C-alpha positions in Angstrom: 0.0 0.0 0.0 2.9 2.4 0.9 4.5 1.5 -2.4 1.3 2.2 -4.3 1.0 5.6 -2.6 4.6 6.4 -3.4 4.0 5.5 -7.0 1.0 7.7 -7.3 2.8 10.6 -5.8 5.7 10.1 -8.2 3.3 10.1 -11.2 1.7 13.2 -9.9 5.0 14.9 -9.4 6.1 14.1 -12.9 2.8 15.3 -14.4 3.2 18.6 -12.6 6.7 19.0 -13.9 5.7 18.4 -17.5 5.9 21.3 -19.9 2.2 21.6 -20.2 1.8 21.8 -16.5 4.5 24.4 -16.2 2.9 26.4 -19.0 -0.5 26.4 -17.2 1.1 27.5 -14.0 3.1 30.3 -15.6 0.0 31.4 -17.6 -2.2 31.5 -14.5 0.4 33.4 -12.6 0.9 35.9 -15.4 -2.9 36.6 -15.8 -3.4 36.9 -12.0 -0.6 39.4 -11.8 -1.6 41.6 -14.7 -5.4 41.5 -14.2 -5.9 41.6 -10.4 -9.2 43.4 -10.3 -11.8 41.6 -8.2 -14.4 42.6 -10.8 -12.7 40.5 -13.4 -13.4 36.7 -13.7 -11.9 34.4 -16.4 -11.5 30.9 -17.6 -8.8 29.8 -20.1 -9.1 26.3 -21.4 -7.4 24.0 -24.0 -10.3 23.1 -26.4 -8.9 19.7 -27.4 -7.8 18.3 -24.0 -10.4 20.2 -21.9 -7.5 21.2 -19.5 -8.1 24.4 -17.6 -5.0 26.5 -18.2 -5.9 29.4 -16.0 -8.9 30.2 -13.9 -10.1 33.0 -11.6 -13.8 32.6 -11.0 -15.2 32.4 -7.5 -17.5 29.5 -8.4 -17.3 28.3 -12.0 -20.1 25.8 -11.3 -22.6 28.3 -10.1 -25.2 29.3 -12.8 -25.0 33.0 -13.8 -26.8 35.1 -16.4 -24.8 35.1 -19.6 -26.7 37.5 -21.9 -26.3 37.2 -25.6 -23.9 34.3 -25.3 -27.1 32.2 -25.6 -27.9 33.4 -29.1 -25.8 30.9 -31.1 -27.7 28.0 -29.4 -31.1 29.6 -30.1 -30.0 29.7 -33.8 -29.0 26.0 -33.7 -32.4 25.1 -32.3 -34.0 27.2 -35.0 -32.0 25.3 -37.6 -33.6 22.0 -36.6 -36.9 23.5 -37.9 -35.3 24.1 -41.3 -35.9 21.8 -44.3 -33.5 18.9 -44.7 -31.9 20.5 -47.7 -28.1 20.9 -47.2 -28.3 24.5 -48.5 -31.7 26.0 -47.6 -32.6 28.7 -50.1 -33.6 32.2 -49.1 -37.0 31.6 -50.5 -37.7 28.6 -48.3 -40.3 29.5 -45.6 -38.2 27.8 -42.9 -34.8 29.3 -43.9 -32.9 31.6 -41.6 -34.7 34.8 -42.2 -33.6 38.2 -43.2 -34.9 40.6 -40.5 -35.0 44.4 -40.6 -34.0 45.8 -37.3 -35.4 49.3 -36.5 -33.7 49.6 -33.2 -35.3 50.1 -29.8 -38.8 49.7 -31.2 -37.8 46.2 -32.1 -36.2 45.4 -28.8 -32.6 45.9 -30.0 -29.8 47.5 -28.0 -28.7 49.6 -31.0 -30.9 52.7 -30.9 -30.7 53.4 -34.7 -31.1 49.7 -35.6 -29.0 47.4 -37.7 -31.1 47.6 -40.9 -31.7 44.4 -42.9 -29.4 41.5 -42.0 -29.1 37.8 -42.1 -27.7 35.3 -39.6 -23.9 36.0 -39.8 -24.3 39.8 -39.7 -26.9 39.5 -36.9 -24.5 37.4 -34.8 -21.6 39.8 -35.5 -23.8 42.7 -34.3 -25.6 40.7 -31.6 -28.8 42.1 -33.0 -31.6 41.5 -30.5 -34.3 42.1 -33.1 -33.0 39.2 -35.2 -32.7 36.7 -32.4 -36.0 37.7 -30.9 -37.6 36.8 -34.2 -36.0 33.4 -34.0 -37.0 32.9 -30.4 -40.6 33.9 -31.1 -40.7 31.3 -33.9 -39.3 28.6 -31.6 -42.0 29.4 -29.1 -44.8 29.4 -31.7 -43.8 26.3 -33.7 -46.0 23.4 -32.7 -45.9 19.7 -33.7 -48.9 17.6 -34.7 -49.5 16.7 -31.0 -49.7 20.3 -30.0 -46.4 20.3 -28.2 -44.1 23.3 -28.8 -41.6 21.7 -31.3 -39.3 24.7 -31.2 -38.8 24.5 -27.5 -38.2 20.7 -27.8 -35.5 21.5 -30.4 -33.9 24.0 -28.0 -33.9 21.4 -25.2 -32.2 18.9 -27.5 -29.6 21.5 -28.5 -29.0 22.4 -24.8 -28.5 18.7 -23.9 -26.1 18.1 -26.8 -23.9 21.1 -25.8 -24.1 20.5 -22.1 -26.3 23.6 -21.3 -29.1 23.5 -18.8 -32.6 23.3 -20.3 -34.3 26.7 -20.6 -36.7 27.5 -17.8 -40.3 26.4 -17.9 -42.8 29.1 -18.8 -46.0 28.4 -16.9 -47.6 31.7 -16.3 -48.9 34.1 -19.0 -46.3 36.7 -17.9 -43.5 34.1 -18.3 -44.8 33.1 -21.7 -44.9 36.7 -22.8 -41.2 37.2 -21.9 -40.1 33.8 -23.3 -38.2 35.2 -26.3 -36.4 37.8 -24.1 -35.4 35.0 -21.7 -34.1 32.7 -24.5 -31.7 35.3 -25.8 -30.5 36.5 -22.4 -32.2 39.8 -22.0 -33.3 38.8 -18.5 -31.6 36.6 -15.9 -34.0 33.6 -15.9 -31.9 31.2 -18.1 -28.6 30.9 -16.2 -25.6 28.8 -17.2 -22.5 27.9 -15.2 -19.3 29.3 -16.6 -17.9 25.8 -16.8 -20.8 24.6 -18.9 -20.7 27.7 -21.1 -17.0 27.1 -21.9 -17.8 23.5 -22.7 -20.6 24.4 -25.0 -18.5 26.9 -27.0 -15.6 24.4 -27.2 -18.0 21.8 -28.7 -19.3 24.4 -31.1 -15.7 25.4 -32.2 -15.0 21.7 -32.9 -17.9 21.3 -35.3 -16.6 23.2 -38.2 -17.9 20.6 -40.7 -21.5 21.3 -39.7 -23.0 23.7 -42.3 -25.0 25.7 -39.7 -22.1 25.8 -37.3 -19.9 27.1 -40.2 -22.3 30.0 -40.5 -22.2 30.7 -36.8 -18.4 30.6 -36.7 -18.3 33.0 -39.6 -20.6 35.3 -37.5 -18.2 35.0 -34.6 -15.3 35.9 -36.8 -17.1 38.9 -38.1 -17.9 39.9 -34.5 -14.2 40.3 -33.8 -13.7 42.4 -36.9 -14.2 46.1 -37.4 -17.9 46.9 -36.8 -18.6 43.8 -34.7 -19.5 43.9 -31.1 -16.1 42.3 -30.1 -14.1 44.6 -32.4 -12.2 46.0 -29.4 -10.6 42.6 -28.9 -8.1 43.7 -31.5 -6.0 41.8 -34.0 -4.1 38.7 -32.8 -1.9 36.0 -34.2 -4.1 33.5 -36.1 -7.3 35.6 -35.7 -10.1 35.3 -33.1 -13.7 34.1 -33.0 -15.6 36.0 -30.4 -19.1 36.5 -29.0 -20.0 39.3 -26.5 -22.9 39.4 -24.0 -24.2 42.0 -21.6 -26.0 40.1 -18.8 -28.4 41.5 -16.2 -26.5 41.8 -13.0 -27.6 39.5 -10.1 -26.3 40.6 -6.7 -23.9 38.1 -5.2 -21.6 38.0 -2.2 -18.7 39.3 -4.3 -20.8 42.0 -6.0 -23.7 42.8 -3.6 -24.7 45.9 -5.6 -25.6 46.0 -9.2 -24.7 48.7 -11.7 -27.2 49.7 -14.4 -24.9 48.5 -17.2 -25.0 44.9 -15.9 -22.1 42.5 -16.4 -20.1 42.3 -19.6 -19.0 38.9 -20.9 -17.0 37.6 -23.9 -16.0 34.3 -25.3 -12.8 34.4 -27.4 -11.7 31.3 -29.4 -8.3 31.3 -31.0 -6.6 30.8 -33.4 -9.7 31.4 -35.6 -8.8 28.9 -38.4 -7.8 26.0 -36.1 -9.3 26.8 -32.7 -7.2 25.4 -29.8 -7.9 27.7 -26.9 -11.0 29.4 -25.4 -11.0 32.3 -23.1 -14.2 33.4 -21.2 -14.1 36.8 -19.5 -16.6 38.5 -17.3 -16.2 42.2 -16.2 -18.7 43.2 -13.6 -20.5 46.5 -14.1 -19.8 47.0 -17.8 -20.8 45.8 -21.3 -19.7 43.0 -23.5 -17.8 45.3 -25.7 -15.7 46.5 -22.8 -15.2 42.8 -21.7 -13.9 42.2 -25.3 -11.3 44.9 -24.9 -10.1 43.4 -21.7 -10.0 39.9 -23.3 -7.9 41.5 -26.1 -5.4 42.8 -23.5 -5.2 39.3 -22.1 -4.5 37.8 -25.5 -1.8 40.3 -26.0 -0.2 39.1 -22.8 -0.4 35.5 -23.9 1.1 36.2 -27.3 4.8 36.4 -26.1 4.4 32.8 -25.2 3.9 32.1 -28.9 7.7 32.6 -29.5 8.3 29.1 -28.2 11.2 30.3 -26.1 9.7 28.8 -23.0 10.0 25.3 -24.2 6.2 24.6 -24.5 4.9 21.9 -26.7 3.9 23.0 -30.2 0.2 22.3 -29.4 0.3 24.9 -26.7 1.9 27.5 -29.0 -1.1 27.1 -31.4 1.2 25.9 -34.2 -0.4 23.7 -36.8 2.3 21.0 -37.3 
């Protein structure tokens, strides 16, 4: 028994001294030193191994509001209602629609509206009007037995990506706010940071799925000029990003809420061959500001790309 214990300790010691372990430790130390604000929470993971490289989140398994980070999964549920054609045409009644956003009158955050836009542009601009239209359709689409087929599709998508099922809508008031809840405009559908990271990691690994391809294109546009995550900046290999501004919920570490809510961003990099995922939350601000903060974190990570630290190629993001 003593020998077995010694052997396990030896294995653990060797694992901790491996280059990957050293890199994770150095990265965690660097991020903690350079981003010490108690209002900033983050998770950095290796998409392929699932390893957490760096983490500072008081309780990553506690559900929190995540705002517009729910929108890609609403789109995936909507896609289950599309015809089985591999390339749905614009004229198909069940295709992803083109929606004209007029701004606040349509429930959008952008006062002047986004104009007419399709799926990719709507994701890049995080257009509330567009995703409210999808969510309303999910809520209204019924199967032959009278069940809400759209909500059943959303439950299947949630289960596949490891997200909690959306809340049940029993009262008339809840039913009226269902579309807002589904796209994160209120705090009723909450997700743990750990589950959210997992869901986006699975999404990033599905690049052969035609609908996911469109979503990833939207995430790439979001990080470009004009997108909601544009402040993330330019980085080696490019970035896929999605911002969210979530309603603030008072917690022990943030007992008072600010009117702006909490800003979140998911950053997936490199864009062409995703290997790492960074989730950042900045309390009391917007998703756009959280994206700027994530960009600064990525800039701090980039010196490690030189390979001078002896890290394995897979941790440098190289494609050998």
